[in-house]
N, C-alpha and C positions, 0 to 999 in steps of 0.2 A: 063283442065277444073276444075277438083276437087281441085287442088292446088289453083287456083284462087278463088274458092268458100271459101276455108279455110282462105285465106288472107283477103277477104272481111268480113267474119264472125269475125275474130280476130280484124280487124279494128273497126267494129261496136261495138264489145264488149268493146274495150278499150275506145272508144268515150263515151259509156254509163257509164263506170266507172268514167271517168273524169267528166261527167255531174253530176252524183250522188254525187261525192266528192265535187264539187263546190257548189252544192245545200246545202249540210251539212255545208260547210264553211259559205255560205251566211246566213243561218238560225242562226248559232251561232253568227256571227258578228252582225246581226240585233237585237239580244237580248240586246246588249250593245250600240247600236246606238240610244241613247236616243233622239237626235235631228232629227233623220231621215234624216241626211245629208251625209250619207256614211262615217262617221268618228266615231272613238271611242277613249276614253281616253287611252293613252299609258299604264296607270296602269292596264287596264283591259285585256291587251294582254295575259298575262300568264293564266288568268282564261279562256279566249276564247280557247286558245291552249289546255289546259287541258280538257275542255269540249268536245273537238274533239278526246280525247283519246291519246294525246301525253303528255309526262311528261319529258320535258327537265330539265336539271340542271339549277340552277340560272345563271351560267356562259353562258350556251347555250342560255337561255332566253334573257340575255343581248345582246348577239350577234344577235339574231333574231330581237330584238327591234332596235338595231343600223342599221340593214339592212332596216327596215321598216320606220324609221323616215326620215323626210325631212332633207335636208342639214342644214337648220335653224330649229332646233326642235321647234315644236309648242305645244307639249304635247298631240297631237292627231295623230292617224294613219288612213290613208285613205284606204278605201276598195280596191281601184284599185291597191294599193301596197301590201295589205295583201293577196288578193286572189291568185296571182301567187306563192308567197312565201309559203303560207300554202298548196296550191295544191301540190307543189313539196314535201314538208315535208310529207304529208299524202301518196302520191303515192309511195314515197321511204320508207315508213313505218319507219320513223325516230322517235326516242324518245318513243319507245314502252314501256309500263309499265313492270315492273319487274314481273315475274311470281310468282304465289302463292308459288310454291315449293322453288324457290330461296330465296324469302323473309323469308319463314319459316326456311330455312337453316341458314340464317343470324342470326335470333333470337336464334336458337339452339347453334350457336357458342358462343353467349353471355351468354347463360345459361349453364355455365361450370359444374354445379352440376346436370344438367338434371332434374330440378324440374318441368319443364313445365310452369314456370312463371318467371318473372323478377320483381324486386323491382323498383318502380318508380325512386328512386335515382340512381340505376344502369343505367337505360336507359338514364336518364338525363345526367349523366356523359359521356356516350359514344357519345350521339348525340350533345352535346354542346362542346365537346373537340376534336373530331376526324373528319376527312374528311371535308365536307362542313357543318360547324356547324349550328345548329338550333339556332334561337333567343329565348329569354325567352318567348316571345309571342307565337311562333310556338310550343315550348315545352308545354306550358300551354294548348294550344288548343289540341295538340295530346294527352296529358295525360288525359284531360277531356273525351276523347273518348276511351282511351286505358285501363284505370285503372278500374278494377272490383270494384264497390262501396262496396260490402260486404266484400271482402277479402283484399282490398287495395293493390293488386298486378296486374301486367299485364299478363293476361292469353293469351300469344302471339298467340296460335293457333286460338283462337276465334277472336282476333284482326286482324290477317292476313286475315282470311276469310272475315271479315267485310270490310276491306279497299282495297282489291285487285279489280282491274278493270276487268269486264267481257267483253272481246273483242269478240263480236259475229259477228262483221262486217268483 
């Protein structure tokens, strides 16, 4: 009897988690459904996914979009295709943000003299020439937020604190 109660409890709990997750997805999708026709511009998918606390790489984002698009791409993604894909991503906790500690460690590796800051030129070199390179537009946007206006350096501890995602869900 007790085991059956636990099974029912767990089932109801998982159903509630799915319902709440799908409500979050629906709310995020609706913000970008400007025509109120259950479609969004494919260019908004990355923004919607990030607003839900997932941070896929550009390559992963392209894969997700390819999965969501119609056989004959229309430039729009339908909610009925987005919902199951995004539900699965959220429930599997895919594309979680990098922790503050790990991001701080990455900046510390770049700061070989242990100064506590990086020059904008240093960071630009690393982020435009290594790994998945930033575009000039992305660099300009990042530097506008990262560079301390008084010292003209990136105080990376402050920057990391400002840009990390607080996942309280």
